[in-house]
C-alpha positions in Angstrom: -77.0 45.5 12.9 -76.4 42.0 11.6 -72.8 41.2 10.8 -72.0 38.6 8.1 -69.9 35.7 9.3 -66.2 35.8 9.0 -63.9 33.0 10.2 -60.2 32.7 10.7 -58.5 29.4 10.5 -55.0 28.3 10.3 -54.9 26.7 6.9 -56.3 27.5 3.5 -59.4 25.7 2.6 -60.4 24.1 -0.6 -63.3 24.8 -2.8 -66.6 25.1 -1.2 -69.3 25.7 -3.7 -72.8 24.6 -3.8 -75.2 24.5 -6.7 -78.0 22.8 -5.0 -79.7 19.6 -4.9 -83.4 20.0 -5.1 -83.0 23.3 -3.2 -80.8 26.2 -4.1 -78.5 27.3 -1.3 -79.4 30.7 0.2 -76.9 33.2 1.3 -73.8 31.2 2.0 -70.2 31.6 3.0 -67.0 33.1 1.8 -64.0 31.2 2.9 -60.4 32.3 3.0 -57.5 32.2 5.3 -54.2 33.2 6.5 -53.6 32.8 10.2 -54.3 30.6 13.2 -55.6 27.1 13.0 -54.9 23.4 12.9 -51.5 23.5 11.3 -50.2 26.0 13.8 -49.4 28.8 11.3 -51.5 30.9 9.1 -55.2 31.5 9.5 -58.4 31.3 7.5 -61.0 33.9 7.2 -64.3 33.1 5.8 -67.5 35.2 5.7 -70.6 33.2 6.4 -74.2 34.0 6.3 -75.9 31.8 8.9 -79.3 33.0 10.0 -80.2 30.2 12.4 -77.5 31.1 15.0 -76.2 27.5 14.9 -72.5 27.0 14.2 -70.7 23.7 13.7 -67.2 23.4 15.3 -64.7 20.6 14.9 -63.0 18.7 17.7 -60.1 16.5 16.4 -59.4 14.2 19.4 -62.9 12.7 19.8 -63.4 13.1 16.0 -66.6 14.9 16.2 -68.4 18.0 14.9 -70.6 19.8 17.3 -73.4 22.2 16.6 -73.2 25.3 18.8 -76.1 27.5 19.6 -74.2 30.8 19.6 -76.9 32.6 21.4 -77.1 30.1 24.3 -73.3 29.4 24.1 -73.7 25.7 24.3 -73.4 22.6 22.2 -76.8 21.0 21.5 -75.7 18.2 19.0 -72.5 16.3 18.6 -71.8 13.8 15.9 -68.9 11.4 15.5 -66.7 11.7 12.3 -64.9 8.4 12.9 -62.7 8.3 9.9 -61.2 11.8 10.6 -59.9 11.1 14.1 -56.8 13.2 14.8 -57.1 15.0 11.4 -57.3 18.6 10.6 -60.9 19.2 9.4 -62.2 22.5 8.0 -66.0 23.1 8.4 -67.8 25.3 5.9 -71.4 25.9 6.5 -74.6 27.8 6.1 -78.2 27.0 7.0 -78.6 24.4 4.3 -75.2 22.9 3.7 -72.3 21.6 5.8 -69.0 20.8 4.1 -66.4 18.8 6.0 -62.9 19.2 4.4 -60.4 16.8 5.8 -57.0 18.3 5.1 -55.1 15.1 5.8 -57.0 13.1 3.2 -57.8 16.0 0.8 -61.4 15.0 0.8 -64.5 17.2 1.0 -67.9 15.8 2.0 -71.2 17.7 1.4 -74.2 17.4 3.7 -77.6 18.8 2.9 -79.0 20.1 6.3 -82.5 20.5 4.9 -82.8 16.9 3.8 -80.5 15.6 6.5 -78.1 13.5 4.5 -74.7 13.3 2.7 -75.0 14.2 -1.0 -71.5 14.0 -2.4 -67.7 14.0 -1.9 -64.8 15.4 -3.8 -61.1 14.7 -3.4 -58.9 17.8 -4.2 -55.6 16.4 -2.9 -53.4 17.1 0.1 -51.0 19.9 0.6 -52.5 22.2 -2.1 -52.9 25.9 -1.7 -56.6 26.2 -2.3 -59.3 28.5 -1.1 -63.0 27.8 -1.2 -65.3 30.8 -1.7 -69.1 30.8 -1.5 -71.8 33.4 -1.8 -75.5 32.6 -2.2 -75.7 29.8 -4.8 -72.3 30.7 -6.2 -69.1 29.0 -5.2 -65.6 28.7 -6.5 -62.4 26.8 -6.0 -59.4 29.2 -6.1 -56.2 27.4 -6.9 -53.5 29.8 -5.9 -50.5 28.0 -7.4 -52.2 27.2 -10.7 -53.7 30.6 -11.0 -57.2 29.2 -11.7 -60.7 29.9 -10.5 -63.3 27.2 -10.9 -67.0 27.2 -10.0 -68.6 24.1 -8.4 -72.0 23.1 -7.1 -72.3 22.9 -3.3 -74.6 20.0 -3.3 -73.1 17.8 -6.0 -69.6 19.3 -5.8 -69.6 19.1 -9.6 -67.9 21.8 -11.6 -70.2 24.3 -13.3 -68.0 25.7 -16.0 -64.5 25.7 -17.2 -61.7 27.1 -15.1 -60.7 30.7 -15.6 -56.9 30.9 -16.0 -55.2 34.0 -14.8 -51.6 35.2 -15.3 -49.5 33.3 -12.8 -50.0 32.7 -9.1 -53.0 34.4 -7.5 -53.7 35.5 -3.9 -56.9 35.9 -1.9 -60.2 34.6 -3.2 -63.5 35.6 -1.6 -66.9 37.0 -2.6 -68.0 40.5 -1.6 -71.5 41.3 -0.5 -72.4 42.1 -4.1 -71.6 38.6 -5.4 -68.2 39.4 -7.0 -65.3 37.1 -6.4 -62.0 39.0 -6.0 -58.5 37.7 -6.4 -55.1 39.3 -6.7 -52.6 38.7 -9.5 -49.2 39.8 -8.4 -47.4 39.1 -11.7 -49.7 41.7 -13.3 -50.0 44.0 -10.3 -53.8 43.8 -10.5 -56.8 42.7 -8.6 -59.6 41.0 -10.6 -63.3 40.6 -10.0 -65.1 37.6 -11.4 -68.8 37.0 -11.9 -70.6 33.7 -12.2 -73.6 33.9 -14.6 -75.1 30.4 -15.2 -72.4 28.0 -16.4 -70.0 30.9 -17.2 -67.3 32.4 -15.1 -66.2 35.8 -16.5 -63.7 38.5 -15.4 -65.8 41.7 -15.3 -63.3 44.1 -13.7 -59.5 44.4 -13.6 -57.9 47.1 -11.5 -54.2 48.0 -11.4 -53.0 48.3 -7.7 -49.2 47.9 -7.9 -46.4 47.6 -10.4 -46.2 44.1 -12.0 -44.3 41.6 -9.9 -44.9 43.3 -6.5 -45.7 41.0 -3.6 -49.5 41.3 -2.9 -51.9 40.2 -0.3 -55.7 40.7 -0.6 -58.7 41.0 1.7 -62.1 41.2 0.2 -64.4 43.9 1.7 -68.2 44.1 1.7 -68.0 46.2 -1.4 -64.7 45.8 -3.1 -61.2 44.8 -1.9 -58.1 46.0 -0.2 -54.8 45.0 -1.7 -51.6 45.0 0.5 -48.5 45.9 -1.5 -45.9 44.2 0.7 -43.1 45.4 -1.7 -44.0 49.1 -1.6 -45.6 49.3 1.8 -48.9 50.6 0.5 -52.6 49.8 0.5 -54.9 50.0 -2.4 -58.6 50.4 -1.6 -60.8 49.3 -4.5 -64.4 50.3 -4.1 -67.3 50.0 -6.7 -66.4 53.3 -8.4 -62.8 54.2 -7.7 -59.4 53.1 -6.3 -57.3 55.0 -3.8 -53.8 54.3 -2.6 -52.7 54.9 1.0 -49.1 54.5 2.5 -48.7 52.3 5.5 -47.1 53.8 8.6 -45.0 50.6 9.1 -43.3 48.2 6.8 -45.4 45.4 5.2 -42.8 42.9 4.1 -44.5 40.0 5.9 -48.0 41.4 6.3 -51.0 39.2 6.4 -54.8 39.8 6.2 -57.8 37.5 6.4 -59.2 36.8 2.9 -62.5 38.4 3.9 -63.2 41.4 6.0 -66.7 42.4 7.2 -67.4 46.0 8.1 -65.4 49.2 7.6 -62.4 48.3 9.8 -59.6 46.3 8.2 -56.8 44.8 10.3 -53.4 44.2 8.7 -50.9 42.1 10.7 -47.3 43.1 10.1 -44.7 40.8 11.6 -42.0 41.8 12.1 -42.2 44.4 13.6 -45.2 42.9 15.4 -47.7 45.6 14.6 -51.3 45.8 13.5 -52.3 48.5 11.0 -55.9 49.6 11.4 -57.3 50.8 8.1 -60.7 52.3 7.7 -62.5 52.1 4.4 -64.1 55.5 5.1 -62.9 58.1 2.7 -60.3 60.5 4.1 -59.4 58.1 7.0 -55.7 57.5 7.6 -54.3 54.2 8.8 -52.8 53.9 12.2 -50.5 51.2 13.7 -50.1 49.8 17.2 -47.7 47.3 18.7 -48.5 43.7 19.6 -46.9 41.7 22.4 -43.5 40.3 21.3 -42.0 36.9 21.7 -45.2 35.0 21.0 -46.7 32.9 18.2 -49.4 35.4 17.0 -51.8 34.8 14.2 -53.5 37.1 11.7 -55.7 39.8 13.4 -59.4 39.6 12.8 -61.7 42.6 13.1 -65.2 42.1 14.6 -67.8 44.7 15.8 -65.2 47.5 16.0 -62.6 45.5 17.9 -59.5 43.7 16.7 -58.9 40.1 17.9 -55.4 38.6 17.7 -54.9 34.8 18.4 -51.8 33.6 20.3 -51.3 29.9 19.9 -48.2 29.8 22.2 -50.3 31.0 25.2 -53.7 29.9 23.9 -55.2 33.3 24.4 -56.8 35.9 22.2 -55.8 39.6 22.7 -58.5 42.1 22.2 -57.7 45.7 21.1 -59.8 48.7 20.1 -58.9 50.4 16.9 -56.5 52.8 18.6 -54.4 49.8 19.9 -55.6 49.9 23.5 -55.8 46.4 24.9 -59.3 45.9 26.3 -59.2 42.2 27.2 -57.3 38.9 27.1 -59.5 35.9 26.4 -58.1 32.6 27.6 -59.0 29.0 26.9 -58.1 27.0 30.0 -56.7 23.6 29.0 -56.4 24.4 25.3 -53.7 22.9 23.2 -52.8 23.3 19.6 -53.9 26.1 17.2 -56.8 28.5 17.6 -59.5 29.2 15.0 -61.5 32.5 15.0 -64.8 32.7 13.1 -67.4 35.4 12.9 -70.9 34.0 12.5 -73.7 36.6 12.4 -73.5 38.6 15.6 -71.0 36.3 17.3 -67.2 35.6 17.1 -66.4 31.9 17.7 -63.0 31.1 19.1 -62.3 27.3 18.8 -59.4 25.1 19.9 -60.0 22.2 17.6 -57.5 20.0 19.4 -59.2 20.6 22.8 -62.6 20.5 24.5 -63.0 24.3 24.9 -64.2 27.2 22.8 -65.5 30.7 23.4 -68.3 32.8 21.9 -68.1 36.6 21.9 -71.1 38.8 21.1 -71.1 42.2 19.4 -70.9 43.9 22.7 -67.7 42.1 23.7 -69.5 39.8 26.2 -67.8 36.4 26.2 -68.7 32.9 27.4 -66.8 29.6 27.5 -68.2 26.6 25.6 -67.6 22.9 26.5 -67.7 21.1 23.2 -67.6 17.5 24.5 -71.2 17.1 25.6 -74.3 15.4 24.4 -77.6 16.7 23.4 -79.9 18.0 26.1 -83.6 17.3 26.3 -85.7 19.8 24.5 -83.0 20.9 22.1 -84.3 21.6 18.6 -82.5 21.0 15.3 -81.5 18.2 13.1 -80.5 14.8 14.6 -76.8 13.8 14.5 -76.1 12.8 11.0 -72.5 13.4 10.1 -69.9 10.7 9.8 -66.9 11.4 7.5 -67.1 9.4 4.3 -63.8 7.4 4.1 -62.2 6.0 0.9 -62.3 2.3 0.2 -59.5 0.7 -1.8 -61.9 -0.3 -4.6 -62.1 1.8 -7.8 -63.6 5.1 -7.0 -65.3 7.8 -9.1 -63.1 10.6 -10.2 -63.3 13.7 -12.2 -62.1 17.2 -11.8 -63.0 20.1 -14.1 -66.7 20.1 -14.5 -67.2 16.8 -12.9 -66.8 15.3 -9.4 -64.6 12.5 -8.2 -62.5 10.9 -5.5 -59.5 8.7 -5.0 -57.6 7.3 -2.1 -55.6 10.4 -1.0 -54.0 8.8 2.0 -54.3 9.9 5.6 -51.4 12.2 5.9 -48.6 12.4 8.6 -50.8 13.1 11.6 -50.1 11.7 15.1 -53.3 9.7 15.6 -53.6 7.3 12.7 -55.0 4.3 14.5 -57.7 2.8 12.4 -61.1 3.9 13.7 -63.9 1.4 14.5 -67.6 2.2 14.2 -70.5 2.3 11.8 -69.6 2.7 8.1 -69.3 6.1 6.4 -72.1 7.2 4.1 -72.0 5.5 0.6 -71.8 8.7 -1.4 -72.3 9.7 -4.1 -75.5 8.0 -5.0 -75.8 8.5 -8.8 -79.3 8.1 -10.2 -80.1 7.6 -13.9 -83.9 7.6 -14.8 -85.5 5.6 -17.5 -89.0 4.6 -18.5 -90.7 4.0 -15.1 -87.4 3.0 -13.6 -84.3 4.4 -12.0 -80.8 2.9 -12.0 -78.8 3.7 -8.9 -75.1 3.3 -8.2 -72.8 4.2 -5.3 -69.3 3.5 -4.1 -68.4 1.2 -1.3 -68.1 3.3 1.9 -65.2 3.1 4.4 -66.1 0.2 6.7 -64.5 1.6 9.9 -63.3 -1.7 11.1 -66.1 -4.1 10.1 -67.3 -5.0 6.6 -70.6 -3.7 5.3 -73.3 -6.4 5.8 -76.2 -4.8 4.1 -77.7 -1.6 2.7 -81.1 -0.1 3.3 -82.6 1.9 0.4 -85.8 4.0 0.7 -87.8 6.4 -1.4 -91.2 7.8 -1.6 -93.4 4.7 -1.7 -90.9 2.0 -1.2 -87.9 0.5 0.5 -85.4 -2.3 -0.2 -82.6 -4.2 1.7 -79.5 -5.0 -0.4 -76.5 -7.2 0.2 -73.3 -5.8 1.6 -71.4 -6.4 -1.7 -73.9 -4.4 -3.7 -72.8 -1.2 -5.5 -76.0 -0.6 -7.5 -79.6 -1.6 -8.1 -82.5 -0.9 -10.5 -85.8 0.3 -9.1 -88.8 -0.4 -11.4 -92.5 0.2 -11.2 -92.1 3.9 -10.7 -94.4 6.6 -12.0 -93.2 8.6 -15.0 -93.3 12.3 -14.3 -92.9 11.9 -10.5 -89.8 13.1 -8.8 -87.9 10.7 -6.5 -85.1 11.2 -4.1 -83.4 8.0 -2.9 -81.9 7.6 0.6 -79.3 4.9 1.2 -77.6 3.8 4.4 -74.9 1.1 5.0 -74.8 -1.2 8.0 -72.1 -3.2 9.7 -71.8 -4.8 13.1 -71.3 -1.5 14.8 -74.4 0.2 13.4 -75.7 2.2 10.5 -74.1 4.9 8.5 -75.5 8.4 8.0 -77.9 8.7 5.1 -76.6 9.3 1.6 -79.0 11.1 -0.8 -79.3 10.9 -4.6 -80.2 14.0 -6.6 -84.0 14.1 -7.3 -84.8 12.2 -10.5 -87.9 11.9 -12.6 -88.6 8.8 -14.7 -89.9 9.5 -18.2 -91.0 7.6 -21.2 -89.1 10.1 -23.3 -85.7 8.6 -24.3 -82.7 10.7 -25.1 -80.3 9.7 -27.9 -77.2 7.9 -26.7 -73.9 9.9 -27.0 -71.7 8.9 -29.9 -68.1 9.4 -30.8 -66.6 8.9 -27.3 -62.9 9.5 -27.4 -60.4 9.3 -24.5 -57.0 10.8 -24.4 -54.2 11.5 -21.8 -53.3 15.1 -22.3 -51.3 15.4 -19.1 -50.0 13.4 -16.2 -52.7 12.2 -13.9 -55.5 13.2 -16.4 -57.7 11.5 -18.8 -59.8 13.7 -21.1 -63.0 12.2 -22.4 -65.1 13.9 -25.2 -68.3 12.9 -27.0 -71.0 14.4 -29.1 -73.6 16.6 -27.4 -77.1 15.2 -27.1 -80.1 17.4 -27.8 -82.0 17.9 -24.5 -79.2 16.6 -22.3 -78.2 18.6 -19.2 -75.6 16.3 -17.8 -73.6 13.2 -18.7 -72.6 10.1 -16.6 -69.3 8.6 -17.5 -68.6 4.9 -16.5 -65.7 2.6 -16.7 -66.1 -1.1 -16.0 -69.6 -0.4 -14.6 -68.3 2.1 -12.1 -69.3 5.8 -12.3 -66.1 7.7 -12.7 -67.5 11.2 -13.4 -70.6 13.3 -14.0 -70.3 16.3 -16.2 -72.5 19.2 -17.4 -70.8 19.5 -20.8 -70.0 16.9 -23.5 -66.4 16.5 -22.3 -64.5 16.3 -19.0 -61.3 15.6 -17.2 -60.9 12.5 -15.0 -58.0 13.1 -12.6 -58.2 10.4 -10.0 -58.0 7.2 -12.0 -55.3 4.6 -11.2 -52.1 5.4 -13.2 -50.7 2.5 -15.2 -54.1 0.8 -15.6 -56.0 0.6 -18.9 -59.5 2.1 -19.1 -62.4 2.4 -21.6 -65.4 4.6 -21.0 -69.1 4.7 -21.8 -71.3 7.8 -21.5 -75.0 8.1 -20.7 -76.9 11.4 -21.3 -79.4 12.8 -18.8 -82.0 15.5 -19.1 -83.1 18.0 -16.4 -85.1 15.3 -14.6 -82.1 12.8 -14.9 -84.0 10.7 -17.4 -81.3 8.9 -19.3 -80.3 7.6 -22.7 -78.8 4.2 -23.3 -75.0 3.9 -23.0 -72.7 4.9 -25.7 -70.4 2.5 -27.4 -67.1 2.2 -25.5 -64.3 4.6 -26.1 -60.8 3.7 -27.1 -58.6 2.3 -24.4 -56.2 4.7 -22.6 -53.7 4.3 -19.8 -53.3 7.3 -17.5 -49.8 8.0 -16.4 -48.2 9.9 -13.5 -45.1 10.3 -11.5 -44.0 7.0 -9.8 -45.4 5.9 -6.5 -43.4 5.6 -3.2 -40.8 2.8 -2.8 -42.5 -0.3 -1.3 -40.1 -0.6 1.6 -37.0 1.1 3.1 -34.4 -0.5 5.3 -31.3 0.9 6.9 -28.7 -1.6 8.1 -26.0 -0.5 10.4 -22.8 -2.2 9.4 -20.5 -0.7 12.0 -20.0 2.6 13.8 -19.0 4.3 10.5 -21.1 2.6 7.9 -24.7 1.9 6.8 -26.3 0.1 3.9 -29.7 1.4 2.6 -32.0 -0.9 0.6 -35.5 -0.4 -0.7 -38.3 -2.1 -2.6 -39.4 -1.2 -6.1 -41.7 1.8 -6.7 -44.7 1.5 -9.1 -43.9 3.2 -12.4 -47.5 4.5 -12.8 -47.6 4.1 -16.6 -44.1 5.5 -17.4 -40.7 3.8 -17.5 -37.9 3.6 -16.9 -38.0 4.2 -13.1 -34.7 5.4 -11.6 -34.0 6.0 -7.9 -32.5 8.9 -6.0 -31.3 8.9 -2.4 -30.5 11.8 -0.1 -28.5 11.6 3.2 -28.0 14.2 5.9 -24.7 16.1 5.2 -24.1 14.3 1.9 -26.6 15.4 -0.7 -28.5 13.5 -3.4 -27.2 10.6 -5.4 -28.8 8.7 -8.3 -28.5 4.9 -8.1 -30.1 4.3 -11.5 -32.2 1.1 -11.3 -30.1 -0.3 -8.4 -32.0 -0.4 -5.1 -29.2 -0.3 -2.6 -26.6 2.2 -1.4 -23.8 2.0 1.2 -22.4 5.0 3.0 -19.0 4.8 4.8 -17.0 7.3 6.9 -20.0 8.2 9.1 -19.6 9.7 12.5 -20.1 7.4 15.5 -23.0 8.6 17.6 -24.4 10.9 14.9 -28.0 10.7 13.6 -28.6 10.5 9.9 -31.8 10.7 7.8 -31.9 9.0 4.5 -34.6 9.7 1.9 -35.4 7.6 -1.1 -37.7 8.3 -4.1 -38.3 7.2 -7.6 -38.2 9.2 -10.8 -39.7 8.6 -14.2 -40.3 10.8 -17.3 -43.1 12.6 -15.5 -41.1 13.6 -12.5 -40.3 12.6 -8.9 -42.5 10.4 -6.8 -43.4 10.5 -3.1 -40.4 10.5 -0.8 -39.8 7.9 2.0 -37.5 8.6 4.8 -35.9 6.8 7.7 -33.6 8.0 10.6 -30.8 6.0 12.1 -28.4 6.8 15.0 -25.0 5.4 14.7 -23.5 3.5 17.7 -21.2 5.6 19.7 -17.8 4.7 21.1 -18.0 3.1 24.5 -16.8 0.0 26.5 -15.2 -2.6 24.3 -17.3 -5.6 23.3 -16.6 -8.5 25.6 -18.1 -11.9 26.6 -17.5 -14.5 29.3 -19.5 -17.7 29.9 -19.5 -19.8 33.2 -21.1 -23.2 33.8 -22.9 -22.7 37.1 -24.3 -26.3 37.7 -25.2 -29.6 36.1 -27.5 -32.5 36.9 -28.2 -35.7 35.0 -30.3 -33.9 32.5 -29.6 -30.1 32.9 -26.8 -27.6 32.4 -27.1 -24.1 33.9 -24.8 -21.4 32.6 -24.4 -17.6 32.9 -23.3 -15.3 30.0 -21.6 -12.0 31.0 -21.6 -9.2 28.4 -19.9 -5.8 28.1 -20.1 -3.1 25.4 -22.7 -0.8 23.7 -25.1 -1.3 20.8 -25.4 -5.0 21.5 -27.3 -6.7 18.6 -27.4 -10.5 19.0 -26.3 -13.1 21.5 -26.7 -16.9 21.0 -25.5 -19.9 23.0 -25.6 -23.4 21.3 -25.2 -26.9 22.8 -24.0 -28.8 19.7 -24.9 -32.4 20.5 -28.3 -31.5 21.8 -29.1 -29.1 18.9 -30.3 -26.5 21.4 -29.8 -22.7 20.8 -30.7 -20.1 23.4 -31.2 -16.4 22.5 -29.8 -14.4 25.4 -32.0 -11.4 24.4 -35.2 -13.3 24.2 -36.6 -11.3 27.1 -36.2 -8.0 25.2 -33.2 -6.6 27.1 -30.1 -6.1 24.9 -27.9 -4.2 27.3 -24.6 -5.2 29.0 -24.9 -7.5 32.0 -25.5 -11.1 33.0 -27.9 -13.6 31.4 -28.6 -17.0 33.0 -30.3 -20.0 31.3 -30.8 -23.7 32.1 -30.8 -26.3 29.2 -33.1 -29.2 30.0 -34.0 -32.8 28.8 -30.3 -33.6 28.2 -28.7 -37.1 28.3 -27.0 -38.2 31.5 -23.2 -38.5 31.7 -22.7 -36.8 28.3 -20.2 -34.0 27.4 -21.7 -31.1 25.4 -19.8 -28.6 23.3 -20.9 -25.0 24.0 -20.5 -22.1 21.6 -21.6 -18.6 22.5 -21.4 -15.5 20.1 -22.4 -11.9 20.6 -22.5 -9.1 18.0 -23.0 -5.3 18.1 -24.5 -2.8 15.7 -21.0 -1.6 14.8 -20.2 -4.9 13.2 -18.1 -6.3 16.0 -18.4 -9.9 17.4 -17.0 -12.0 20.2 -17.2 -15.8 20.7 -16.6 -18.2 23.5 -16.3 -22.0 23.4 -16.2 -24.6 26.2 -17.7 -27.9 27.4 -20.0 -29.1 30.2 -20.8 -32.7 31.2 -24.1 -33.9 32.8 -24.1 -36.0 35.9 -24.3 -39.8 35.6 
């Protein structure tokens, strides 16, 4: 029996939804999570439908994604993802699409595995509690904190319809085998099923599973869902025709479940008291609980082929139990570090250590084999060539647009240990936006990340033609095309390290039929970080391209859209072009009114902590950008002190500190929107120790040299300088890098014979103390 794919990862994913380029995605994936992965807590469960037996796994240290042949238990293709080195990357996949979601930049990239090229990118932001769910050609972004569900296209990553707003925070978010998306709504005590007819997301079933306000968790089943009422210690099994409630044999106060469960066995992890509750979806079955090993960092249990797999990141093993709780195996990963990811793909369970070179594959019979991920292709392997390289974000204006559009912005790289700038070929120049006209197509793209070397040229190809473009180009017009013929354009960027992966346009068909241009374009700023643009609908139009200053900033399927990644504090106007189903376009609209998006202030431009003495520090910082709202005031927080407002002043002194203690100071800006990004610095105060002392001795002289030795005592030495006044020479005792107590010797040269020189020496420490010495030395005649 074929088992749909389920994966468990440590962090919640973002939207993964595909609507298709030229080809509609077949059965795809359902993503969720709660337990063990790259952040070290939590895990993700996603149900995938991958018929080929090929699974892509991420390796963070070499920054590469490898395609594993699950049946052969080996990697047959590896591809560098240069710009994501050391990052946490989630991989969402089926036979046609590969999505790479970089958690540290908040960026999703879409790859069409049929056409072998990148097709789009989308920035959803860092540190957001999002789940991406996908089934067939339906996909949705579930925003847990906002309580919204939003359908997107897997190829273009554009939204398909308006978000569905639910009552408060939501949990879960996965498709069942019947194409229904289930989420839990704790504030209402309900679970909700959504359907996604073309361009419309609707709630078609609401089931009460607990009193309003109870703490819920949700795992989606093949046909229905199981709600975990952590407040009451109950399970609610929702199937297509009925709902039944079952009491748990153990407490569920901190219970977790994967977002998607395949098969009739559900595993609920309850910690404490470190138990797994095995729940059968069969009618009349009663749940049973068994104990887990204690004192370990255990993740969310994942059922697969009648067994229950529990990852342990502290020992880098996976414990295997049968449904009665008998441990049948312990699967180790020798040399593994960091978190573990468990994913069920078809008839195999993949166990990946993304921070290490090892993985395991387990078949439905429990047979397991070790996979070495860091290896190259072998002769005779089949499958697509290596094509993936993470699209980075340049610092030039980038397209943006949430809601029913797509977009990106520089989301930053996150606080990960390996942030050294990567070098290599450029990232793919996605998205490639195509607008067709009469026997022509206008193309535009964004400048890709250069990975250490500027782009020198682009190569563009299409059916019947090719062109080389300058490295500064961000668009071109192709003429002489045939009306009524569909074209897909393939673009690569080159630098001195090599060529990027291919970026693909959507298929477009030139036409002599001209759409009317949109009219009445109006822009507004309804909320922080958002510009809303609206215009009149155009008869025959199926999508609209929004530009600002010649740059594509959004593509929308309806006559309005939200742009959420523009630069706050900068003025924009917009023009709109209408496209039909073949992407044949109208002329541009007249420009909109000018608007200036606003947001919370940015981070302070610098932060310095000066130690005045063993009991005092002075903190100073640079101005933060106001991002379209003033005035900007500043707040500062110090360990054991609390938060103070300094108004518009950018300095603060703290006294009465403890010698030898360590303090962290954090500074951020605030405007009418809210608080900006915080910047922190840690300082250790000098401790009490030997008193600061200095002595200087003149060791020898010649007709043109004086040699002397400086002896220092004390702790926290900061500066030491010796000056020969008449010669205008100054020597830094610490020029060699050592700043400790001890002796330092130096020879002053090229002096004048038979001349007396006045010597001044001064030493200071970080506690604000200083000592000086004065004397003389005479050169020989």
